[in-house]
A tleap script that builds the chain and sets N, CA, C and O, in Angstrom:
source leaprc.protein.ff14SB
mol = sequence {
  NMET ASP TYR THR ALA GLN HIE GLN ARG TYR
  LEU SER VAL PRO LYS GLU GLU GLU ASP ILE
  GLU PHE PRO LYS GLU LEU ILE ALA GLY ASP
  VAL ILE GLN PHE PHE TYR ASP GLY LYS LYS
  ARG TYR ALA ILE VAL LEU ASN PRO LEU TYR
  GLN ARG ARG PHE HIE ALA LEU ALA MET GLU
  ASN LEU PRO PRO LEU ALA VAL PHE ARG LEU
  LEU PRO PHE ALA LYS GLN GLN ASN ALA LEU
  GLN LEU TYR ARG THR TYR LEU ALA ARG GLN
  ALA ALA PHE ILE ALA TYR ASP ALA TYR ARG
  THR PHE PHE ASN GLU ARG MET SER ASP ILE
  ARG ARG LEU THR TYR GLY ASP ILE THR SER
  LYS PRO ALA THR GLY ASP THR THR PRO ASN
  VAL LYS CLYS
}
set mol.1.N position { 168.798 303.946 242.217 }
set mol.1.CA position { 168.422 305.319 242.496 }
set mol.1.C position { 169.675 306.192 242.515 }
set mol.1.O position { 170.723 305.768 243.001 }
set mol.2.N position { 169.567 307.389 241.996 }
set mol.2.CA position { 170.682 308.335 241.988 }
set mol.2.C position { 170.549 309.269 243.193 }
set mol.2.O position { 169.608 310.058 243.273 }
set mol.3.N position { 171.499 309.172 244.128 }
set mol.3.CA position { 171.467 309.951 245.362 }
set mol.3.C position { 172.255 311.262 245.272 }
set mol.3.O position { 172.410 311.948 246.282 }
set mol.4.N position { 172.748 311.618 244.102 }
set mol.4.CA position { 173.610 312.797 243.965 }
set mol.4.C position { 172.966 314.052 244.538 }
set mol.4.O position { 173.620 314.790 245.275 }
set mol.5.N position { 171.717 314.312 244.223 }
set mol.5.CA position { 171.048 315.525 244.707 }
set mol.5.C position { 170.979 315.553 246.233 }
set mol.5.O position { 171.093 316.620 246.837 }
set mol.6.N position { 170.795 314.395 246.858 }
set mol.6.CA position { 170.719 314.349 248.315 }
set mol.6.C position { 172.063 314.644 248.971 }
set mol.6.O position { 172.107 315.135 250.099 }
set mol.7.N position { 173.163 314.349 248.272 }
set mol.7.CA position { 174.496 314.599 248.824 }
set mol.7.C position { 174.876 316.082 248.767 }
set mol.7.O position { 175.739 316.519 249.528 }
set mol.8.N position { 174.262 316.848 247.898 }
set mol.8.CA position { 174.670 318.234 247.674 }
set mol.8.C position { 174.696 319.063 248.959 }
set mol.8.O position { 175.573 319.911 249.120 }
set mol.9.N position { 173.760 318.836 249.867 }
set mol.9.CA position { 173.714 319.653 251.091 }
set mol.9.C position { 174.861 319.357 252.047 }
set mol.9.O position { 175.130 320.155 252.946 }
set mol.10.N position { 175.536 318.240 251.875 }
set mol.10.CA position { 176.634 317.859 252.761 }
set mol.10.C position { 178.017 318.128 252.167 }
set mol.10.O position { 179.014 318.088 252.888 }
set mol.11.N position { 178.086 318.397 250.881 }
set mol.11.CA position { 179.377 318.570 250.204 }
set mol.11.C position { 179.824 320.022 250.237 }
set mol.11.O position { 179.024 320.935 250.035 }
set mol.12.N position { 181.125 320.227 250.495 }
set mol.12.CA position { 181.699 321.568 250.432 }
set mol.12.C position { 183.182 321.461 250.100 }
set mol.12.O position { 183.820 320.432 250.324 }
set mol.13.N position { 183.708 322.554 249.561 }
set mol.13.CA position { 185.131 322.618 249.228 }
set mol.13.C position { 185.847 323.260 250.411 }
set mol.13.O position { 185.494 324.370 250.809 }
set mol.14.N position { 186.841 322.589 250.979 }
set mol.14.CA position { 187.569 323.183 252.112 }
set mol.14.C position { 188.229 324.495 251.710 }
set mol.14.O position { 188.731 324.629 250.594 }
set mol.15.N position { 188.226 325.464 252.627 }
set mol.15.CA position { 188.816 326.776 252.338 }
set mol.15.C position { 190.300 326.683 252.035 }
set mol.15.O position { 190.813 327.439 251.210 }
set mol.16.N position { 190.994 325.766 252.692 }
set mol.16.CA position { 192.436 325.658 252.514 }
set mol.16.C position { 192.822 324.773 251.332 }
set mol.16.O position { 194.010 324.573 251.077 }
set mol.17.N position { 191.846 324.246 250.613 }
set mol.17.CA position { 192.130 323.304 249.528 }
set mol.17.C position { 192.862 324.000 248.375 }
set mol.17.O position { 192.448 325.056 247.897 }
set mol.18.N position { 193.932 323.390 247.959 }
set mol.18.CA position { 194.699 323.845 246.810 }
set mol.18.C position { 194.603 322.772 245.745 }
set mol.18.O position { 193.982 321.731 245.960 }
set mol.19.N position { 195.211 323.019 244.606 }
set mol.19.CA position { 195.238 321.991 243.577 }
set mol.19.C position { 195.935 320.761 244.135 }
set mol.19.O position { 196.947 320.868 244.827 }
set mol.20.N position { 195.390 319.601 243.833 }
set mol.20.CA position { 195.989 318.373 244.314 }
set mol.20.C position { 196.718 317.677 243.182 }
set mol.20.O position { 196.348 317.786 242.014 }
set mol.21.N position { 197.756 316.964 243.557 }
set mol.21.CA position { 198.494 316.177 242.577 }
set mol.21.C position { 197.836 314.806 242.509 }
set mol.21.O position { 197.978 313.977 243.408 }
set mol.22.N position { 197.125 314.598 241.435 }
set mol.22.CA position { 196.365 313.357 241.267 }
set mol.22.C position { 197.265 312.293 240.676 }
set mol.22.O position { 198.055 312.611 239.788 }
set mol.23.N position { 197.191 311.065 241.112 }
set mol.23.CA position { 196.408 310.537 242.230 }
set mol.23.C position { 197.196 310.430 243.521 }
set mol.23.O position { 196.683 309.923 244.518 }
set mol.24.N position { 198.451 310.907 243.517 }
set mol.24.CA position { 199.353 310.695 244.647 }
set mol.24.C position { 198.858 311.250 245.978 }
set mol.24.O position { 199.127 310.665 247.027 }
set mol.25.N position { 198.146 312.358 245.950 }
set mol.25.CA position { 197.746 313.002 247.201 }
set mol.25.C position { 196.415 312.505 247.745 }
set mol.25.O position { 196.003 312.925 248.826 }
set mol.26.N position { 195.743 311.635 247.034 }
set mol.26.CA position { 194.466 311.121 247.512 }
set mol.26.C position { 194.675 309.868 248.355 }
set mol.26.O position { 195.529 309.036 248.048 }
set mol.27.N position { 193.897 309.745 249.408 }
set mol.27.CA position { 193.990 308.585 250.291 }
set mol.27.C position { 192.593 307.997 250.500 }
set mol.27.O position { 191.585 308.642 250.214 }
set mol.28.N position { 192.553 306.782 250.996 }
set mol.28.CA position { 191.271 306.124 251.278 }
set mol.28.C position { 190.438 306.993 252.205 }
set mol.28.O position { 190.930 307.507 253.209 }
set mol.29.N position { 189.175 307.148 251.855 }
set mol.29.CA position { 188.266 307.946 252.658 }
set mol.29.C position { 188.078 309.361 252.162 }
set mol.29.O position { 187.159 310.046 252.612 }
set mol.30.N position { 188.923 309.828 251.244 }
set mol.30.CA position { 188.721 311.160 250.672 }
set mol.30.C position { 187.446 311.163 249.839 }
set mol.30.O position { 187.150 310.199 249.132 }
set mol.31.N position { 186.706 312.240 249.928 }
set mol.31.CA position { 185.529 312.442 249.084 }
set mol.31.C position { 185.956 313.405 247.994 }
set mol.31.O position { 186.517 314.464 248.276 }
set mol.32.N position { 185.690 313.034 246.744 }
set mol.32.CA position { 186.138 313.871 245.637 }
set mol.32.C position { 185.012 314.130 244.643 }
set mol.32.O position { 184.036 313.386 244.547 }
set mol.33.N position { 185.196 315.218 243.913 }
set mol.33.CA position { 184.363 315.547 242.754 }
set mol.33.C position { 185.292 315.500 241.559 }
set mol.33.O position { 186.431 315.957 241.651 }
set mol.34.N position { 184.839 314.962 240.449 }
set mol.34.CA position { 185.670 314.898 239.250 }
set mol.34.C position { 184.783 314.758 238.032 }
set mol.34.O position { 183.585 314.496 238.140 }
set mol.35.N position { 185.386 314.934 236.880 }
set mol.35.CA position { 184.686 314.692 235.623 }
set mol.35.C position { 185.260 313.417 235.021 }
set mol.35.O position { 186.476 313.227 234.974 }
set mol.36.N position { 184.379 312.561 234.570 }
set mol.36.CA position { 184.788 311.300 233.936 }
set mol.36.C position { 184.042 311.204 232.613 }
set mol.36.O position { 182.816 311.100 232.585 }
set mol.37.N position { 184.782 311.240 231.538 }
set mol.37.CA position { 184.182 311.253 230.203 }
set mol.37.C position { 183.140 312.361 230.078 }
set mol.37.O position { 182.085 312.172 229.472 }
set mol.38.N position { 183.452 313.524 230.663 }
set mol.38.CA position { 182.590 314.689 230.549 }
set mol.38.C position { 181.440 314.759 231.535 }
set mol.38.O position { 180.711 315.750 231.536 }
set mol.39.N position { 181.246 313.750 232.373 }
set mol.39.CA position { 180.150 313.731 233.342 }
set mol.39.C position { 180.689 314.001 234.741 }
set mol.39.O position { 181.678 313.398 235.159 }
set mol.40.N position { 180.030 314.918 235.472 }
set mol.40.CA position { 180.440 315.209 236.846 }
set mol.40.C position { 180.078 314.031 237.736 }
set mol.40.O position { 178.949 313.540 237.712 }
set mol.41.N position { 181.056 313.583 238.525 }
set mol.41.CA position { 180.855 312.435 239.419 }
set mol.41.C position { 181.359 312.798 240.816 }
set mol.41.O position { 182.165 313.713 240.982 }
set mol.42.N position { 180.874 312.071 241.805 }
set mol.42.CA position { 181.322 312.179 243.186 }
set mol.42.C position { 181.659 310.772 243.659 }
set mol.42.O position { 180.953 309.816 243.335 }
set mol.43.N position { 182.747 310.644 244.431 }
set mol.43.CA position { 183.163 309.315 244.859 }
set mol.43.C position { 183.909 309.386 246.182 }
set mol.43.O position { 184.439 310.427 246.572 }
set mol.44.N position { 183.930 308.239 246.862 }
set mol.44.CA position { 184.755 308.050 248.054 }
set mol.44.C position { 185.943 307.216 247.613 }
set mol.44.O position { 185.776 306.115 247.089 }
set mol.45.N position { 187.132 307.736 247.822 }
set mol.45.CA position { 188.355 307.073 247.377 }
set mol.45.C position { 188.600 305.812 248.207 }
set mol.45.O position { 188.513 305.832 249.435 }
set mol.46.N position { 188.905 304.722 247.515 }
set mol.46.CA position { 189.361 303.503 248.176 }
set mol.46.C position { 190.846 303.321 247.930 }
set mol.46.O position { 191.620 303.190 248.878 }
set mol.47.N position { 191.253 303.311 246.670 }
set mol.47.CA position { 192.662 303.188 246.303 }
set mol.47.C position { 192.864 303.852 244.945 }
set mol.47.O position { 192.366 303.344 243.941 }
set mol.48.N position { 193.578 304.971 244.888 }
set mol.48.CA position { 193.716 305.697 243.624 }
set mol.48.C position { 194.758 305.125 242.669 }
set mol.48.O position { 194.846 305.579 241.528 }
set mol.49.N position { 195.545 304.147 243.097 }
set mol.49.CA position { 196.647 303.682 242.252 }
set mol.49.C position { 196.679 302.180 241.986 }
set mol.49.O position { 197.583 301.719 241.289 }
set mol.50.N position { 195.753 301.411 242.499 }
set mol.50.CA position { 195.831 299.967 242.377 }
set mol.50.C position { 195.641 299.528 240.924 }
set mol.50.O position { 194.626 299.834 240.299 }
set mol.51.N position { 196.622 298.814 240.403 }
set mol.51.CA position { 196.628 298.302 239.031 }
set mol.51.C position { 196.357 299.407 238.005 }
set mol.51.O position { 195.666 299.194 237.009 }
set mol.52.N position { 196.912 300.580 238.271 }
set mol.52.CA position { 196.810 301.743 237.383 }
set mol.52.C position { 195.365 302.166 237.117 }
set mol.52.O position { 195.047 302.728 236.069 }
set mol.53.N position { 194.513 301.885 238.077 }
set mol.53.CA position { 193.121 302.319 238.015 }
set mol.53.C position { 192.750 302.953 239.341 }
set mol.53.O position { 193.385 302.730 240.371 }
set mol.54.N position { 191.708 303.746 239.273 }
set mol.54.CA position { 191.211 304.466 240.442 }
set mol.54.C position { 190.027 303.675 241.006 }
set mol.54.O position { 189.015 303.505 240.326 }
set mol.55.N position { 190.152 303.195 242.239 }
set mol.55.CA position { 189.102 302.394 242.874 }
set mol.55.C position { 188.358 303.266 243.875 }
set mol.55.O position { 188.966 303.913 244.728 }
set mol.56.N position { 187.024 303.274 243.757 }
set mol.56.CA position { 186.223 304.175 244.582 }
set mol.56.C position { 184.808 303.646 244.731 }
set mol.56.O position { 184.405 302.671 244.096 }
set mol.57.N position { 184.071 304.330 245.597 }
set mol.57.CA position { 182.637 304.080 245.733 }
set mol.57.C position { 181.910 305.244 245.087 }
set mol.57.O position { 182.102 306.397 245.475 }
set mol.58.N position { 181.079 304.946 244.106 }
set mol.58.CA position { 180.309 305.978 243.416 }
set mol.58.C position { 179.194 306.459 244.335 }
set mol.58.O position { 178.332 305.681 244.743 }
set mol.59.N position { 179.220 307.738 244.652 }
set mol.59.CA position { 178.263 308.260 245.624 }
set mol.59.C position { 176.842 308.329 245.092 }
set mol.59.O position { 175.896 308.411 245.874 }
set mol.60.N position { 176.675 308.298 243.779 }
set mol.60.CA position { 175.304 308.309 243.266 }
set mol.60.C position { 174.547 307.033 243.649 }
set mol.60.O position { 173.318 306.994 243.590 }
set mol.61.N position { 175.286 305.995 244.040 }
set mol.61.CA position { 174.666 304.737 244.435 }
set mol.61.C position { 174.503 304.598 245.951 }
set mol.61.O position { 173.908 303.627 246.419 }
set mol.62.N position { 175.018 305.547 246.713 }
set mol.62.CA position { 174.983 305.459 248.178 }
set mol.62.C position { 174.103 306.544 248.772 }
set mol.62.O position { 174.280 307.716 248.440 }
set mol.63.N position { 173.155 306.194 249.644 }
set mol.63.CA position { 172.386 307.230 250.330 }
set mol.63.C position { 173.276 307.950 251.347 }
set mol.63.O position { 174.272 307.386 251.801 }
set mol.64.N position { 172.929 309.182 251.706 }
set mol.64.CA position { 173.759 309.938 252.652 }
set mol.64.C position { 174.040 309.210 253.967 }
set mol.64.O position { 175.162 309.278 254.469 }
set mol.65.N position { 173.065 308.525 254.532 }
set mol.65.CA position { 173.299 307.828 255.794 }
set mol.65.C position { 174.400 306.777 255.651 }
set mol.65.O position { 175.208 306.602 256.563 }
set mol.66.N position { 174.439 306.082 254.525 }
set mol.66.CA position { 175.488 305.081 254.298 }
set mol.66.C position { 176.855 305.751 254.219 }
set mol.66.O position { 177.842 305.190 254.695 }
set mol.67.N position { 176.930 306.930 253.632 }
set mol.67.CA position { 178.203 307.658 253.542 }
set mol.67.C position { 178.661 308.063 254.933 }
set mol.67.O position { 179.834 307.899 255.271 }
set mol.68.N position { 177.750 308.589 255.742 }
set mol.68.CA position { 178.116 308.982 257.102 }
set mol.68.C position { 178.596 307.792 257.920 }
set mol.68.O position { 179.494 307.934 258.749 }
set mol.69.N position { 178.014 306.631 257.701 }
set mol.69.CA position { 178.448 305.435 258.428 }
set mol.69.C position { 179.779 304.899 257.923 }
set mol.69.O position { 180.559 304.345 258.697 }
set mol.70.N position { 180.038 305.059 256.652 }
set mol.70.CA position { 181.247 304.502 256.042 }
set mol.70.C position { 182.493 305.351 256.266 }
set mol.70.O position { 183.571 304.802 256.497 }
set mol.71.N position { 182.373 306.661 256.205 }
set mol.71.CA position { 183.565 307.522 256.226 }
set mol.71.C position { 184.489 307.302 257.421 }
set mol.71.O position { 185.704 307.289 257.225 }
set mol.72.N position { 183.994 307.130 258.637 }
set mol.72.CA position { 184.938 306.879 259.741 }
set mol.72.C position { 185.775 305.612 259.536 }
set mol.72.O position { 186.957 305.594 259.882 }
set mol.73.N position { 185.179 304.555 258.979 }
set mol.73.CA position { 185.918 303.319 258.708 }
set mol.73.C position { 186.931 303.527 257.585 }
set mol.73.O position { 188.060 303.041 257.656 }
set mol.74.N position { 186.518 304.249 256.556 }
set mol.74.CA position { 187.380 304.453 255.385 }
set mol.74.C position { 188.642 305.217 255.748 }
set mol.74.O position { 189.700 304.962 255.173 }
set mol.75.N position { 188.553 306.137 256.678 }
set mol.75.CA position { 189.713 306.933 257.078 }
set mol.75.C position { 190.676 306.150 257.963 }
set mol.75.O position { 191.844 306.523 258.077 }
set mol.76.N position { 190.213 305.077 258.588 }
set mol.76.CA position { 191.038 304.331 259.536 }
set mol.76.C position { 191.699 303.095 258.951 }
set mol.76.O position { 192.637 302.571 259.552 }
set mol.77.N position { 191.250 302.615 257.813 }
set mol.77.CA position { 191.757 301.357 257.268 }
set mol.77.C position { 192.294 301.571 255.856 }
set mol.77.O position { 191.928 302.529 255.175 }
set mol.78.N position { 193.173 300.654 255.429 }
set mol.78.CA position { 193.588 300.728 254.034 }
set mol.78.C position { 192.478 300.132 253.175 }
set mol.78.O position { 191.544 299.523 253.697 }
set mol.79.N position { 192.580 300.305 251.878 }
set mol.79.CA position { 191.507 299.924 250.959 }
set mol.79.C position { 191.166 298.437 251.028 }
set mol.79.O position { 189.992 298.068 251.021 }
set mol.80.N position { 192.174 297.593 251.093 }
set mol.80.CA position { 191.919 296.155 251.116 }
set mol.80.C position { 191.209 295.740 252.403 }
set mol.80.O position { 190.258 294.959 252.367 }
set mol.81.N position { 191.669 296.264 253.539 }
set mol.81.CA position { 191.004 295.966 254.814 }
set mol.81.C position { 189.566 296.447 254.794 }
set mol.81.O position { 188.659 295.739 255.231 }
set mol.82.N position { 189.364 297.645 254.287 }
set mol.82.CA position { 188.020 298.213 254.224 }
set mol.82.C position { 187.110 297.341 253.375 }
set mol.82.O position { 185.973 297.062 253.758 }
set mol.83.N position { 187.605 296.916 252.234 }
set mol.83.CA position { 186.790 296.087 251.346 }
set mol.83.C position { 186.469 294.737 251.986 }
set mol.83.O position { 185.317 294.301 251.983 }
set mol.84.N position { 187.490 294.082 252.532 }
set mol.84.CA position { 187.289 292.737 253.086 }
set mol.84.C position { 186.464 292.713 254.367 }
set mol.84.O position { 185.663 291.801 254.573 }
set mol.85.N position { 186.655 293.708 255.228 }
set mol.85.CA position { 185.998 293.666 256.530 }
set mol.85.C position { 184.680 294.422 256.579 }
set mol.85.O position { 183.869 294.185 257.473 }
set mol.86.N position { 184.455 295.313 255.650 }
set mol.86.CA position { 183.248 296.127 255.745 }
set mol.86.C position { 182.405 296.052 254.478 }
set mol.86.O position { 181.241 295.655 254.536 }
set mol.87.N position { 182.966 296.422 253.349 }
set mol.87.CA position { 182.176 296.513 252.122 }
set mol.87.C position { 181.705 295.164 251.599 }
set mol.87.O position { 180.565 295.051 251.147 }
set mol.88.N position { 182.541 294.152 251.646 }
set mol.88.CA position { 182.176 292.846 251.098 }
set mol.88.C position { 181.293 292.040 252.045 }
set mol.88.O position { 180.703 291.038 251.641 }
set mol.89.N position { 181.198 292.470 253.303 }
set mol.89.CA position { 180.428 291.686 254.289 }
set mol.89.C position { 179.125 292.348 254.712 }
set mol.89.O position { 178.256 291.690 255.285 }
set mol.90.N position { 178.980 293.609 254.444 }
set mol.90.CA position { 177.766 294.309 254.822 }
set mol.90.C position { 176.749 294.189 253.687 }
set mol.90.O position { 176.978 294.691 252.587 }
set mol.91.N position { 175.652 293.538 253.951 }
set mol.91.CA position { 174.635 293.301 252.916 }
set mol.91.C position { 174.163 294.608 252.277 }
set mol.91.O position { 173.911 294.659 251.073 }
set mol.92.N position { 174.047 295.653 253.079 }
set mol.92.CA position { 173.579 296.930 252.531 }
set mol.92.C position { 174.546 297.471 251.484 }
set mol.92.O position { 174.117 297.946 250.433 }
set mol.93.N position { 175.849 297.404 251.760 }
set mol.93.CA position { 176.813 297.925 250.791 }
set mol.93.C position { 176.884 297.067 249.542 }
set mol.93.O position { 177.115 297.582 248.447 }
set mol.94.N position { 176.693 295.790 249.689 }
set mol.94.CA position { 176.655 294.920 248.518 }
set mol.94.C position { 175.448 295.289 247.657 }
set mol.94.O position { 175.554 295.353 246.433 }
set mol.95.N position { 174.313 295.529 248.289 }
set mol.95.CA position { 173.091 295.874 247.560 }
set mol.95.C position { 173.200 297.225 246.859 }
set mol.95.O position { 172.599 297.419 245.802 }
set mol.96.N position { 173.959 298.161 247.429 }
set mol.96.CA position { 174.099 299.477 246.792 }
set mol.96.C position { 174.862 299.405 245.477 }
set mol.96.O position { 174.688 300.269 244.618 }
set mol.97.N position { 175.706 298.390 245.306 }
set mol.97.CA position { 176.466 298.223 244.069 }
set mol.97.C position { 177.223 299.502 243.703 }
set mol.97.O position { 177.127 299.990 242.577 }
set mol.98.N position { 177.972 300.035 244.661 }
set mol.98.CA position { 178.642 301.319 244.472 }
set mol.98.C position { 180.118 301.204 244.095 }
set mol.98.O position { 180.719 302.198 243.686 }
set mol.99.N position { 180.714 300.028 244.221 }
set mol.99.CA position { 182.148 299.883 243.938 }
set mol.99.C position { 182.405 300.090 242.447 }
set mol.99.O position { 181.767 299.459 241.605 }
set mol.100.N position { 183.345 300.977 242.131 }
set mol.100.CA position { 183.677 301.273 240.742 }
set mol.100.C position { 185.182 301.395 240.565 }
set mol.100.O position { 185.904 301.769 241.489 }
set mol.101.N position { 185.639 301.072 239.366 }
set mol.101.CA position { 187.013 301.374 238.967 }
set mol.101.C position { 186.939 302.340 237.802 }
set mol.101.O position { 186.108 302.200 236.904 }
set mol.102.N position { 187.824 303.322 237.835 }
set mol.102.CA position { 187.888 304.341 236.798 }
set mol.102.C position { 189.292 304.352 236.211 }
set mol.102.O position { 190.262 304.088 236.922 }
set mol.103.N position { 189.411 304.651 234.936 }
set mol.103.CA position { 190.715 304.832 234.317 }
set mol.103.C position { 191.203 306.233 234.666 }
set mol.103.O position { 190.529 307.224 234.384 }
set mol.104.N position { 192.382 306.306 235.283 }
set mol.104.CA position { 192.918 307.592 235.735 }
set mol.104.C position { 192.999 308.622 234.616 }
set mol.104.O position { 192.695 309.795 234.834 }
set mol.105.N position { 193.402 308.201 233.431 }
set mol.105.CA position { 193.603 309.149 232.332 }
set mol.105.C position { 192.285 309.741 231.821 }
set mol.105.O position { 192.309 310.723 231.079 }
set mol.106.N position { 191.151 309.174 232.194 }
set mol.106.CA position { 189.851 309.699 231.756 }
set mol.106.C position { 189.203 310.583 232.812 }
set mol.106.O position { 188.087 311.066 232.626 }
set mol.107.N position { 189.912 310.794 233.933 }
set mol.107.CA position { 189.419 311.653 235.009 }
set mol.107.C position { 190.055 313.032 234.880 }
set mol.107.O position { 191.230 313.153 234.533 }
set mol.108.N position { 189.268 314.071 235.160 }
set mol.108.CA position { 189.799 315.431 235.087 }
set mol.108.C position { 189.124 316.312 236.140 }
set mol.108.O position { 188.118 315.930 236.737 }
set mol.109.N position { 189.697 317.490 236.352 }
set mol.109.CA position { 189.157 318.483 237.291 }
set mol.109.C position { 188.810 317.870 238.639 }
set mol.109.O position { 187.681 317.993 239.115 }
set mol.110.N position { 189.785 317.212 239.250 }
set mol.110.CA position { 189.565 316.510 240.507 }
set mol.110.C position { 189.679 317.486 241.674 }
set mol.110.O position { 190.648 318.238 241.769 }
set mol.111.N position { 188.691 317.470 242.557 }
set mol.111.CA position { 188.683 318.323 243.740 }
set mol.111.C position { 188.362 317.486 244.962 }
set mol.111.O position { 187.435 316.677 244.951 }
set mol.112.N position { 189.131 317.686 246.003 }
set mol.112.CA position { 188.838 317.030 247.279 }
set mol.112.C position { 187.765 317.860 247.975 }
set mol.112.O position { 187.835 319.089 247.983 }
set mol.113.N position { 186.780 317.193 248.557 }
set mol.113.CA position { 185.673 317.861 249.229 }
set mol.113.C position { 185.573 317.404 250.677 }
set mol.113.O position { 186.160 316.395 251.069 }
set mol.114.N position { 184.829 318.151 251.452 }
set mol.114.CA position { 184.467 317.677 252.786 }
set mol.114.C position { 183.015 317.219 252.704 }
set mol.114.O position { 182.233 317.716 251.893 }
set mol.115.N position { 182.680 316.270 253.555 }
set mol.115.CA position { 181.321 315.737 253.559 }
set mol.115.C position { 180.732 315.909 254.941 }
set mol.115.O position { 181.013 315.126 255.848 }
set mol.116.N position { 179.913 316.938 255.098 }
set mol.116.CA position { 179.234 317.188 256.359 }
set mol.116.C position { 180.191 317.496 257.486 }
set mol.116.O position { 181.410 317.513 257.314 }
set mol.117.N position { 179.620 317.732 258.618 }
set mol.117.CA position { 180.376 317.956 259.847 }
set mol.117.C position { 179.668 317.133 260.912 }
set mol.117.O position { 178.774 317.619 261.605 }
set mol.118.N position { 180.080 315.899 261.025 }
set mol.118.CA position { 179.380 314.949 261.879 }
set mol.118.C position { 179.567 315.324 263.346 }
set mol.118.O position { 180.696 315.477 263.813 }
set mol.119.N position { 178.464 315.472 264.068 }
set mol.119.CA position { 178.552 315.811 265.487 }
set mol.119.C position { 178.306 314.599 266.365 }
set mol.119.O position { 178.806 314.530 267.487 }
set mol.120.N position { 177.542 313.650 265.865 }
set mol.120.CA position { 177.309 312.425 266.624 }
set mol.120.C position { 176.808 311.348 265.677 }
set mol.120.O position { 176.369 311.620 264.559 }
set mol.121.N position { 176.888 310.135 266.156 }
set mol.121.CA position { 176.454 309.001 265.343 }
set mol.121.C position { 174.926 308.966 265.293 }
set mol.121.O position { 174.281 309.100 266.332 }
set mol.122.N position { 174.329 308.789 264.102 }
set mol.122.CA position { 172.870 308.704 264.027 }
set mol.122.C position { 172.367 307.507 264.835 }
set mol.122.O position { 173.026 306.469 264.899 }
set mol.123.N position { 171.214 307.662 265.440 }
set mol.123.CA position { 170.607 306.573 266.212 }
set mol.123.C position { 170.206 305.439 265.281 }
set mol.123.O position { 169.931 305.667 264.103 }
set mol.124.N position { 170.173 304.234 265.797 }
set mol.124.CA position { 169.762 303.086 264.999 }
set mol.124.C position { 168.356 303.324 264.481 }
set mol.124.O position { 167.450 303.671 265.239 }
set mol.125.N position { 168.184 303.133 263.173 }
set mol.125.CA position { 166.886 303.342 262.555 }
set mol.125.C position { 166.646 304.780 262.143 }
set mol.125.O position { 165.693 305.058 261.415 }
set mol.126.N position { 167.485 305.699 262.589 }
set mol.126.CA position { 167.356 307.097 262.203 }
set mol.126.C position { 167.813 307.244 260.769 }
set mol.126.O position { 168.886 306.757 260.413 }
set mol.127.N position { 167.032 307.898 259.944 }
set mol.127.CA position { 167.393 308.041 258.537 }
set mol.127.C position { 168.041 309.380 258.234 }
set mol.127.O position { 168.470 309.610 257.104 }
set mol.128.N position { 168.123 310.273 259.219 }
set mol.128.CA position { 168.721 311.579 258.992 }
set mol.128.C position { 170.035 311.685 259.739 }
set mol.128.O position { 170.054 311.564 260.964 }
set mol.129.N position { 171.148 311.909 259.026 }
set mol.129.CA position { 172.432 312.067 259.719 }
set mol.129.C position { 172.421 313.306 260.600 }
set mol.129.O position { 171.792 314.308 260.262 }
set mol.130.N position { 173.116 313.240 261.728 }
set mol.130.CA position { 173.244 314.405 262.602 }
set mol.130.C position { 174.436 315.223 262.135 }
set mol.130.O position { 175.568 314.739 262.139 }
set mol.131.N position { 174.186 316.451 261.737 }
set mol.131.CA position { 175.247 317.339 261.270 }
set mol.131.C position { 175.072 318.700 261.887 }
set mol.131.O position { 173.966 319.090 262.260 }
set mol.132.N position { 176.181 319.433 261.995 }
set mol.132.CA position { 176.092 320.825 262.460 }
set mol.132.C position { 175.468 321.643 261.344 }
set mol.132.O position { 175.778 321.440 260.170 }
set mol.133.N position { 174.602 322.551 261.702 }
set mol.133.CA position { 173.969 323.415 260.710 }
set mol.133.C position { 174.740 324.684 260.555 }
set mol.133.O position { 174.361 325.544 259.760 }
savepdb mol mol.pdb
quit
């Protein structure tokens, strides 16, 4: 299933955002918009430089609730720790099949985005993330 349309309500461009120097300024947990072979894509950065490829989670494969649950972990750990301790062990993330590698030279128009404004952790079983309106 393609979740891109569901993510649109949570994505925004920060007011202070300037052009970024790709890939040096991107860190694990950044949410980005970019074009890859002419197609607009959204991803969560895992490692922008590993083996001269861009490693990320394709957001079209992740429902919004999974993104809200993942982002706090992604910002606190490096890419390898995140993959080994969270992504490779959580059955839900394995089932989403969201891990992707992209060739840096085929990416263009990269923008860092913000994803929602989380006010509290969603309750267990709750399918709607809690965000400020």
